[in-house]
KEKE-3310 file (N, C-alpha, C; in steps of 0.2 Angstrom, whole numbers, plus 5000, padded with zeros to 4 digits):
npx = (5410:5410:5396:5393:5400:5407:5406:5411:5399:5397:5383:5377:5379:5386:5388:5399:5389:5384:5391:5389:5389:5388:5381:5386:5384:5395:5404:5410:5426:5427:5432:5449:5450:5454:5451:5453:5457:5455:5468:5472:5468:5468:5465:5461:5462:5455:5445:5436:5433:5426:5415:5409:5405:5413:5423:5430:5433:5426:5414:5396:5385:5378:5394:5409:5422:5440:5455:5467:5473:5479:5481:5477:5478:5464:5455:5456:5451:5445:5458:5468:5485:5502:5499:5495:5485:5485:5495:5502:5497:5496:5486:5481:5467:5457:5443:5434:5442:5439:5433:5430:5433:5439:5437:5446:5453:5466:5478:5479:5485:5499:5513:5518:5533:5539:5540:5537:5528:5510:5503:5513:5516:5503:5503:5513:5507:5498:5502:5516:5519:5514:5522:5534:5533:5531:5543:5552:5547:5541:5547:5560:5571:5587:5603:5607:5597:5586:5572:5554:5541:5524:5511:5518:5518:5508:5501:5506:5515:5525:5530:5535:5546:5554:5557:5563:5574:5581:5584:5594:5591:5590:5579:5564:5551:5534:5522:5511:5515:5512:5517:5530:5541:5539:5542:5555:5562:5562:5572:5571:5571:5561:5546:5535:5519:5510:5516:5522:5520:5525:5534:5542:5548:5556:5564:5571:5580:5585:5590:5589:5579:5571:5573:5562:5545:5533:5516:5500:5489:5484:5475:5479:5492:5498:5503:5511:5521:5526:5532:5542:5550:5564:5568:5564:5562:5552:5534:5525:5509:5498:5485:5470:5466:5462:5451:5440:5430:5430:5418:5411:5408:5410:5422:5421:5424:5436:5444:5445:5451:5463:5469:5470:5479:5490:5493:5494:5497:5509:5517:5518:5526:5538:5541:5539:5525:5516:5504:5500:5492:5488:5478:5473:5485:5487:5475:5477:5489:5495:5508:5519:5515:5516:5529:5535:5531:5537:5550:5549:5545:5557:5565:5558:5561:5574:5574:5576:5565:5552:5537:5526:5514:5499:5487:5481:5468:5453:5449:5436:5433:5430:5422:5425:5439:5438:5432:5442:5452:5445:5444:5457:5475:5481:5496:5504:5499:5482:5478:5468:5466:5464:5461:5474:5483:5498:5512:5520)
npy = (5295:5312:5323:5336:5352:5363:5380:5397:5410:5426:5435:5447:5465:5472:5470:5459:5449:5446:5436:5419:5402:5389:5375:5368:5362:5350:5351:5342:5346:5356:5356:5360:5364:5363:5355:5359:5354:5364:5370:5381:5398:5416:5431:5448:5466:5469:5459:5464:5476:5471:5465:5476:5481:5489:5485:5484:5473:5462:5449:5447:5447:5432:5427:5418:5423:5426:5428:5422:5406:5390:5373:5355:5347:5339:5334:5333:5341:5338:5338:5344:5346:5344:5346:5336:5324:5326:5335:5349:5366:5384:5399:5415:5420:5430:5429:5416:5407:5404:5391:5373:5367:5372:5377:5380:5387:5378:5385:5395:5390:5388:5377:5371:5370:5356:5355:5368:5379:5380:5392:5402:5401:5405:5418:5423:5424:5435:5446:5446:5445:5456:5466:5462:5465:5478:5483:5478:5478:5490:5501:5497:5495:5497:5491:5500:5510:5521:5519:5522:5515:5515:5510:5500:5489:5480:5467:5468:5478:5472:5463:5471:5477:5466:5462:5473:5474:5462:5466:5475:5488:5503:5506:5514:5513:5517:5518:5514:5515:5502:5494:5495:5487:5476:5481:5486:5474:5469:5475:5489:5507:5514:5524:5534:5538:5545:5552:5564:5572:5561:5564:5574:5568:5559:5567:5573:5563:5559:5572:5575:5567:5552:5539:5533:5530:5519:5517:5512:5517:5530:5546:5559:5554:5553:5566:5568:5558:5562:5573:5568:5561:5563:5576:5571:5558:5544:5540:5527:5521:5509:5508:5514:5514:5522:5528:5521:5519:5512:5510:5505:5514:5522:5533:5540:5553:5555:5545:5549:5562:5557:5550:5562:5569:5560:5559:5572:5581:5575:5576:5590:5593:5588:5575:5557:5549:5533:5520:5505:5489:5473:5465:5471:5470:5457:5452:5458:5453:5438:5432:5439:5437:5423:5421:5428:5422:5409:5413:5419:5408:5402:5411:5410:5396:5397:5405:5418:5427:5428:5426:5436:5429:5433:5427:5410:5402:5391:5384:5388:5400:5413:5424:5427:5430:5442:5450:5451:5458:5470:5475:5480:5483:5471:5462:5458:5443:5436:5420:5407:5390:5373:5359:5351:5355:5361:5360:5354)
npz = (5543:5547:5544:5547:5553:5566:5567:5571:5568:5561:5562:5560:5559:5574:5591:5602:5604:5592:5587:5584:5588:5577:5568:5553:5536:5530:5516:5501:5494:5479:5462:5460:5473:5491:5506:5523:5539:5553:5563:5569:5572:5571:5581:5577:5576:5564:5563:5572:5566:5555:5561:5565:5554:5545:5536:5520:5513:5518:5517:5513:5527:5534:5540:5543:5554:5555:5551:5547:5545:5550:5546:5543:5528:5523:5513:5495:5481:5464:5452:5460:5463:5471:5484:5499:5508:5526:5526:5534:5532:5528:5527:5521:5525:5526:5530:5538:5546:5559:5562:5562:5550:5534:5517:5503:5488:5481:5478:5488:5499:5509:5511:5528:5537:5547:5565:5569:5580:5581:5585:5584:5571:5566:5570:5561:5548:5546:5554:5554:5540:5536:5543:5538:5524:5523:5528:5519:5506:5504:5512:5511:5520:5526:5533:5548:5546:5554:5563:5567:5577:5579:5591:5597:5605:5601:5590:5576:5579:5587:5579:5569:5577:5579:5566:5561:5569:5565:5552:5554:5559:5568:5581:5587:5598:5601:5613:5627:5645:5652:5642:5640:5645:5637:5624:5626:5628:5616:5609:5606:5608:5620:5619:5628:5624:5631:5640:5634:5618:5606:5595:5600:5610:5603:5594:5604:5606:5594:5585:5571:5566:5562:5549:5544:5548:5555:5555:5562:5567:5564:5562:5573:5574:5562:5559:5569:5567:5555:5559:5566:5558:5547:5535:5518:5522:5526:5529:5533:5533:5539:5543:5551:5565:5575:5570:5573:5586:5603:5607:5597:5587:5571:5564:5550:5545:5552:5546:5533:5535:5540:5529:5521:5529:5528:5514:5509:5520:5524:5513:5511:5522:5517:5517:5512:5508:5511:5509:5516:5513:5517:5512:5501:5493:5492:5485:5473:5469:5473:5474:5481:5494:5495:5492:5503:5516:5517:5520:5532:5540:5540:5547:5559:5563:5565:5576:5575:5575:5587:5589:5599:5609:5615:5621:5622:5616:5615:5599:5594:5601:5597:5600:5613:5611:5604:5613:5623:5615:5612:5625:5627:5631:5627:5623:5610:5600:5599:5599:5593:5596:5590:5601:5607:5597:5595:5591:5576)
capx = (5412:5405:5392:5393:5405:5405:5410:5408:5396:5395:5376:5375:5383:5384:5393:5401:5383:5382:5395:5386:5392:5383:5383:5385:5385:5402:5403:5416:5430:5426:5438:5454:5449:5457:5447:5458:5454:5459:5472:5473:5467:5470:5460:5464:5457:5451:5439:5432:5430:5422:5409:5405:5402:5416:5428:5428:5434:5422:5408:5390:5382:5382:5400:5414:5428:5446:5459:5472:5472:5484:5477:5479:5474:5459:5452:5458:5446:5448:5463:5473:5492:5506:5497:5493:5482:5489:5500:5501:5497:5494:5483:5478:5460:5453:5438:5433:5447:5436:5429:5433:5435:5440:5438:5448:5457:5473:5483:5479:5488:5507:5515:5521:5538:5538:5543:5535:5522:5505:5501:5518:5515:5497:5505:5517:5503:5495:5506:5523:5520:5512:5528:5540:5532:5532:5550:5557:5544:5538:5552:5566:5575:5594:5606:5608:5591:5583:5564:5550:5535:5519:5508:5524:5517:5503:5503:5510:5520:5530:5533:5540:5551:5558:5560:5568:5581:5584:5586:5599:5589:5590:5572:5561:5544:5529:5516:5509:5519:5512:5520:5537:5545:5539:5545:5562:5564:5563:5578:5569:5570:5554:5544:5528:5515:5506:5521:5522:5520:5531:5539:5546:5553:5560:5568:5576:5585:5588:5588:5588:5574:5572:5572:5555:5540:5527:5510:5494:5484:5481:5473:5484:5498:5501:5506:5517:5526:5529:5537:5547:5554:5568:5567:5565:5561:5545:5529:5521:5503:5495:5478:5467:5462:5459:5444:5435:5430:5429:5411:5407:5406:5415:5423:5423:5428:5443:5448:5446:5456:5469:5471:5473:5486:5496:5496:5494:5501:5516:5521:5520:5532:5544:5542:5536:5519:5515:5499:5501:5486:5490:5473:5473:5490:5486:5470:5480:5495:5497:5514:5523:5514:5519:5537:5538:5529:5542:5556:5547:5546:5564:5567:5555:5564:5581:5572:5577:5559:5549:5530:5523:5507:5496:5483:5480:5461:5451:5448:5429:5432:5430:5419:5430:5445:5437:5430:5448:5455:5442:5446:5463:5480:5484:5502:5505:5493:5478:5477:5463:5469:5461:5463:5480:5487:5503:5517:5520)
capy = (5302:5317:5327:5343:5354:5369:5387:5404:5414:5433:5435:5453:5470:5473:5469:5452:5445:5445:5430:5413:5395:5386:5368:5369:5356:5349:5349:5340:5351:5356:5356:5364:5366:5359:5356:5358:5354:5370:5369:5387:5405:5422:5436:5454:5471:5469:5455:5468:5481:5468:5464:5483:5483:5494:5483:5484:5466:5457:5446:5448:5443:5429:5424:5416:5427:5422:5432:5418:5399:5385:5367:5349:5345:5333:5331:5336:5341:5335:5342:5347:5343:5348:5345:5329:5323:5326:5340:5356:5372:5390:5403:5421:5418:5436:5427:5409:5403:5402:5385:5367:5365:5377:5375:5386:5385:5375:5390:5399:5386:5387:5372:5374:5365:5353:5358:5375:5380:5382:5398:5406:5401:5409:5425:5425:5424:5441:5451:5446:5446:5464:5469:5461:5468:5485:5484:5476:5480:5497:5506:5495:5496:5494:5491:5507:5514:5523:5518:5523:5511:5517:5504:5495:5483:5476:5461:5470:5482:5468:5460:5476:5478:5460:5461:5478:5472:5457:5470:5479:5495:5506:5506:5517:5510:5521:5514:5516:5513:5495:5490:5497:5481:5472:5485:5486:5467:5467:5479:5496:5512:5515:5531:5534:5543:5548:5557:5570:5570:5556:5567:5578:5563:5556:5572:5574:5558:5560:5578:5576:5563:5545:5539:5530:5529:5514:5519:5508:5521:5536:5552:5564:5550:5554:5572:5567:5554:5567:5578:5563:5559:5568:5578:5566:5552:5541:5538:5521:5519:5503:5507:5520:5511:5528:5531:5516:5519:5506:5509:5503:5520:5523:5540:5541:5559:5554:5541:5554:5566:5553:5549:5568:5570:5556:5560:5579:5584:5572:5579:5597:5593:5586:5568:5553:5545:5527:5516:5498:5485:5467:5461:5473:5468:5449:5452:5460:5448:5434:5430:5442:5433:5416:5422:5430:5418:5404:5417:5420:5401:5400:5415:5407:5390:5399:5409:5425:5430:5424:5430:5437:5426:5436:5422:5404:5401:5386:5386:5391:5405:5419:5429:5428:5433:5448:5454:5452:5463:5476:5478:5483:5480:5465:5463:5452:5440:5432:5414:5401:5383:5366:5355:5346:5358:5366:5360:5347)
capz = (5541:5549:5539:5549:5557:5570:5565:5573:5563:5562:5559:5558:5562:5581:5597:5602:5604:5585:5585:5587:5586:5572:5565:5546:5532:5528:5509:5498:5490:5472:5457:5462:5480:5497:5513:5528:5546:5555:5569:5573:5568:5575:5582:5576:5576:5558:5564:5575:5561:5551:5565:5566:5547:5541:5532:5513:5510:5522:5513:5516:5533:5539:5538:5548:5554:5555:5545:5545:5547:5550:5547:5540:5522:5525:5507:5489:5476:5458:5449:5464:5464:5475:5492:5500:5514:5532:5526:5537:5528:5531:5522:5523:5523:5527:5534:5537:5549:5565:5561:5562:5543:5529:5511:5498:5482:5483:5477:5493:5504:5509:5516:5534:5539:5553:5571:5571:5584:5578:5587:5581:5563:5565:5570:5555:5542:5545:5557:5552:5533:5535:5545:5533:5517:5524:5529:5513:5499:5504:5515:5509:5525:5525:5540:5550:5546:5560:5562:5573:5576:5584:5593:5596:5609:5598:5586:5571:5581:5590:5573:5566:5581:5579:5560:5560:5572:5560:5546:5556:5560:5575:5582:5593:5599:5604:5616:5634:5650:5653:5637:5640:5646:5631:5619:5627:5627:5608:5607:5604:5613:5622:5620:5631:5620:5636:5644:5630:5611:5604:5591:5604:5614:5598:5592:5610:5606:5587:5583:5564:5565:5560:5542:5542:5553:5553:5560:5561:5571:5560:5566:5575:5574:5556:5559:5574:5563:5550:5562:5569:5552:5544:5528:5513:5525:5524:5534:5531:5536:5538:5545:5554:5570:5579:5567:5575:5593:5606:5608:5591:5582:5566:5562:5543:5544:5554:5541:5527:5537:5541:5522:5519:5532:5525:5507:5508:5525:5524:5507:5513:5526:5513:5518:5507:5511:5508:5513:5515:5515:5515:5508:5494:5489:5491:5480:5467:5467:5479:5474:5486:5500:5494:5493:5510:5521:5519:5523:5539:5543:5541:5553:5565:5564:5568:5582:5574:5577:5592:5590:5606:5609:5621:5624:5618:5618:5611:5593:5593:5606:5593:5604:5619:5609:5602:5619:5626:5611:5613:5632:5627:5635:5624:5621:5605:5596:5602:5594:5594:5594:5591:5606:5605:5592:5597:5586:5572)
cpx = (5407:5402:5391:5399:5403:5409:5407:5406:5395:5388:5374:5380:5381:5390:5395:5395:5381:5386:5391:5389:5386:5386:5381:5387:5392:5402:5410:5420:5428:5432:5443:5454:5452:5452:5452:5454:5459:5462:5472:5471:5468:5464:5463:5459:5453:5445:5434:5429:5425:5415:5405:5403:5406:5422:5426:5429:5430:5416:5402:5388:5378:5389:5404:5420:5434:5450:5464:5470:5478:5480:5480:5475:5470:5456:5454:5452:5449:5453:5469:5480:5496:5505:5495:5490:5486:5494:5498:5502:5494:5491:5481:5471:5455:5447:5437:5437:5444:5431:5433:5436:5435:5441:5440:5451:5464:5478:5484:5483:5496:5509:5519:5527:5536:5542:5541:5528:5516:5503:5506:5517:5509:5499:5509:5512:5501:5500:5513:5524:5519:5519:5533:5539:5533:5539:5554:5554:5542:5544:5559:5572:5582:5597:5608:5602:5588:5575:5560:5544:5530:5515:5512:5523:5512:5506:5508:5516:5526:5533:5537:5546:5556:5562:5564:5575:5585:5587:5592:5598:5590:5582:5569:5554:5540:5524:5515:5514:5519:5516:5527:5542:5545:5543:5553:5565:5565:5568:5576:5569:5563:5552:5537:5524:5511:5510:5521:5522:5526:5536:5544:5551:5558:5566:5573:5582:5589:5586:5586:5582:5575:5571:5565:5551:5534:5521:5503:5488:5480:5479:5479:5491:5502:5505:5512:5523:5529:5534:5543:5552:5558:5566:5569:5564:5554:5541:5525:5515:5500:5488:5476:5463:5459:5453:5439:5435:5428:5422:5407:5406:5412:5416:5425:5426:5435:5447:5450:5452:5463:5473:5474:5479:5491:5498:5497:5499:5509:5520:5523:5525:5539:5546:5538:5531:5519:5509:5500:5494:5487:5485:5472:5479:5489:5481:5473:5485:5497:5504:5519:5522:5517:5526:5539:5536:5534:5548:5555:5547:5553:5567:5564:5559:5571:5580:5575:5571:5556:5542:5528:5516:5504:5491:5482:5473:5459:5448:5441:5428:5433:5427:5423:5436:5444:5435:5437:5452:5452:5443:5452:5468:5483:5491:5504:5499:5489:5477:5472:5466:5464:5464:5469:5484:5492:5509:5517:5527)
cpy = (5307:5321:5334:5345:5361:5375:5392:5408:5421:5434:5441:5458:5471:5472:5461:5447:5443:5439:5424:5407:5391:5379:5369:5362:5355:5346:5346:5346:5350:5356:5361:5367:5361:5360:5354:5358:5359:5368:5375:5393:5410:5427:5443:5460:5472:5465:5460:5474:5478:5467:5471:5485:5488:5492:5481:5477:5460:5455:5448:5444:5437:5426:5422:5420:5423:5424:5427:5411:5395:5378:5361:5348:5339:5330:5336:5336:5339:5340:5345:5343:5347:5348:5338:5329:5323:5331:5346:5361:5378:5394:5410:5421:5425:5435:5419:5404:5401:5396:5379:5365:5372:5375:5381:5383:5383:5380:5395:5396:5386:5382:5374:5368:5362:5356:5365:5375:5383:5390:5403:5406:5405:5417:5428:5427:5431:5447:5452:5447:5454:5468:5468:5464:5475:5487:5483:5478:5487:5502:5504:5497:5493:5495:5498:5512:5515:5523:5519:5519:5513:5510:5498:5489:5478:5471:5463:5474:5478:5465:5465:5477:5472:5460:5467:5477:5467:5461:5475:5487:5497:5508:5510:5515:5515:5517:5517:5513:5505:5491:5491:5492:5477:5475:5485:5479:5465:5472:5486:5500:5514:5522:5531:5540:5547:5553:5564:5568:5567:5559:5571:5573:5560:5561:5574:5569:5558:5566:5579:5572:5556:5545:5536:5529:5524:5516:5515:5512:5526:5542:5556:5561:5552:5561:5571:5563:5558:5571:5574:5561:5564:5570:5573:5559:5550:5539:5533:5520:5513:5502:5514:5518:5516:5530:5526:5516:5512:5505:5507:5508:5520:5530:5540:5547:5558:5550:5545:5559:5563:5552:5556:5570:5566:5558:5568:5582:5582:5575:5586:5598:5590:5579:5564:5549:5538:5523:5509:5494:5478:5463:5464:5471:5461:5448:5453:5455:5444:5431:5433:5438:5426:5416:5423:5426:5413:5407:5418:5413:5400:5405:5412:5401:5392:5403:5416:5430:5425:5428:5430:5435:5429:5431:5417:5402:5395:5389:5390:5397:5412:5425:5432:5432:5440:5453:5456:5458:5470:5479:5482:5480:5474:5466:5457:5450:5436:5426:5409:5395:5377:5363:5350:5349:5363:5366:5354:5347)
cpz = (5543:5543:5540:5552:5561:5567:5569:5568:5565:5559:5557:5561:5569:5585:5597:5602:5597:5583:5588:5584:5583:5570:5558:5542:5530:5521:5506:5494:5483:5468:5459:5469:5485:5503:5518:5535:5550:5562:5573:5568:5573:5576:5582:5576:5569:5559:5568:5571:5557:5555:5565:5559:5543:5537:5525:5510:5514:5517:5517:5522:5531:5536:5544:5548:5555:5550:5543:5548:5546:5551:5543:5534:5524:5518:5501:5484:5469:5455:5453:5464:5469:5482:5493:5507:5520:5532:5530:5532:5531:5525:5525:5520:5523:5531:5533:5542:5556:5565:5561:5556:5539:5522:5506:5492:5484:5482:5483:5499:5503:5514:5522:5536:5546:5559:5573:5575:5581:5579:5584:5574:5562:5565:5564:5549:5541:5548:5555:5544:5532:5537:5540:5526:5518:5525:5523:5506:5499:5506:5512:5514:5524:5532:5542:5550:5553:5559:5568:5571:5582:5586:5594:5600:5606:5594:5580:5573:5584:5584:5570:5570:5580:5572:5558:5563:5568:5554:5548:5557:5567:5576:5588:5593:5603:5607:5623:5639:5651:5648:5636:5640:5640:5625:5620:5626:5620:5605:5605:5610:5614:5623:5622:5628:5625:5640:5640:5623:5609:5599:5594:5608:5609:5596:5598:5609:5599:5584:5576:5562:5562:5552:5540:5548:5551:5558:5557:5564:5567:5564:5567:5574:5567:5556:5564:5571:5558:5553:5565:5564:5549:5537:5523:5516:5523:5530:5530:5535:5534:5541:5549:5560:5575:5577:5569:5583:5596:5608:5602:5585:5577:5564:5555:5541:5546:5550:5535:5529:5538:5534:5520:5522:5530:5519:5506:5514:5525:5519:5508:5517:5523:5515:5513:5511:5508:5512:5511:5517:5512:5511:5501:5490:5487:5485:5473:5464:5473:5479:5479:5493:5500:5494:5500:5516:5523:5522:5530:5543:5544:5547:5559:5567:5567:5574:5581:5575:5582:5593:5597:5606:5616:5625:5619:5620:5613:5604:5591:5598:5603:5597:5610:5617:5607:5608:5622:5622:5612:5620:5632:5632:5633:5621:5616:5602:5600:5597:5597:5592:5595:5597:5604:5600:5595:5592:5582:5569)
residu = (MET:THR:SER:THR:TYR:ARG:ALA:VAL:LEU:LEU:THR:ARG:LYS:GLY:GLY:PRO:ASP:ALA:LEU:GLU:LEU:ARG:GLU:LEU:PRO:LEU:GLU:PRO:PRO:GLY:PRO:GLY:GLN:VAL:ARG:VAL:ARG:VAL:ARG:ALA:THR:GLY:VAL:GLY:PHE:THR:ASP:ILE:ILE:MET:ARG:ARG:GLY:TYR:TYR:PRO:TYR:ALA:PRO:LYS:PHE:PRO:PHE:THR:PRO:GLY:TYR:GLU:ALA:VAL:GLY:ASP:VAL:GLU:ALA:LEU:GLY:PRO:GLY:VAL:THR:GLY:LEU:LYS:PRO:GLY:GLN:ARG:VAL:ALA:ALA:LEU:THR:VAL:PHE:GLY:GLY:CYS:ALA:GLU:TYR:LEU:THR:ARG:GLY:ALA:GLU:GLU:PHE:VAL:PRO:VAL:PRO:GLU:GLY:LEU:ASP:ASP:ALA:GLU:VAL:THR:ALA:LEU:ILE:LEU:ASN:TYR:VAL:THR:ALA:TYR:GLN:MET:ILE:HIS:ARG:VAL:ALA:ARG:VAL:GLN:PRO:GLY:THR:ARG:ALA:LEU:VAL:THR:GLY:ALA:GLY:GLY:GLY:VAL:GLY:THR:ALA:LEU:LEU:GLN:LEU:LEU:LYS:VAL:ALA:GLY:ALA:GLU:VAL:TYR:GLY:VAL:ASP:SER:ALA:PRO:LYS:ALA:GLU:ALA:VAL:ARG:SER:LEU:GLY:ALA:THR:PHE:LEU:ASP:TYR:ARG:GLU:ARG:PRO:PHE:ASP:GLN:SER:LEU:ARG:ALA:LEU:VAL:PRO:GLU:GLY:VAL:ASP:VAL:ALA:PHE:ASP:GLY:ILE:GLY:GLY:ALA:ASN:ILE:SER:LEU:CYS:SER:ARG:ALA:VAL:ARG:GLN:GLY:GLY:GLN:VAL:VAL:SER:TYR:GLY:PHE:THR:SER:ALA:VAL:GLY:ARG:ASP:GLY:SER:SER:ASP:ASN:LEU:GLY:THR:LEU:LEU:GLY:MET:LEU:SER:LEU:TYR:VAL:GLY:THR:ARG:LEU:ARG:GLY:ARG:ARG:PRO:ALA:PHE:TYR:GLY:ILE:THR:GLN:LEU:TYR:ARG:GLU:ASP:PRO:ARG:PRO:PHE:ARG:GLU:ASP:LEU:PRO:LYS:LEU:PHE:GLU:LEU:LEU:ALA:GLN:ARG:LYS:VAL:GLU:PRO:LEU:ILE:ALA:ARG:ARG:LEU:PRO:LEU:LEU:SER:GLY:ARG:GLU:GLY:GLN:GLU:LEU:LEU:GLU:ARG:GLY:GLY:ILE:ARG:GLY:LYS:ILE:VAL:LEU:LEU:ARG:GLU:GLY:SER:GLU:ALA:ALA)
# end
């Protein structure tokens, strides 16, 4: 039995060179814990924010990134019931996924049905649960709802497009021209934000405005979304990525102004604001996550959703994955996979 395992370790705040491959001791799971051999994890913008030192739910340095994980149960700690060795499971880890092994409390793992692709399951855990909960638990979208999605070609954006279509909504997707084909292929009307302000493009098509807008960018987008939404409609924000520059800088003032724009500016225009954060919700109550992820497994098995996988890289390629994401132009989800892990 091996006594060590390899993991990508974020050693300090900084650039991609702060990510190092390390050998760590493999400890037995404690009471109520499960040790999993990781099959797959994802790379997302939150990982980059953690590396730059701006994420409130990140642990102290050093730690292993990896916001979500799929793996096989390898060892059970005392008192664990309901799981068995060899069973495939998924977890919203927030950190720790970019490693050969992961140990967490048994309650954090959700069984994964057979026959599903590891990369697609990985995309569901963060991106699709985020989208699903915003649609059904926050906005409560009904058939015929008109919805606007910014950053529509990204990981959460493409999840929103697909799940809104499943919900029977009429969808408008905002992004740059290189992502137009991807947005249209998912059933949305494409709006190019570089061509002109997207609220103007939207109003040209829907003069009365949409019922709800979903935005993960923040900044000026909040005001544009407010103007694109009808009176009494809703603006749902799930992040302020515009406040973190690609050069590594963080615009705290930009984040503050984004929150003010969401909660004050949106209300002044007669729209309803909402902010969604999957980690905050999960920490407060994990039950919605445990309820919603199996629903997404079913939609995936029925091919009613088909996660867009931008890249499939080796499991310990966390640095390469973050570098790719920072360069921009990624359509969908970057997934890191253990060799031989595709479907089960």
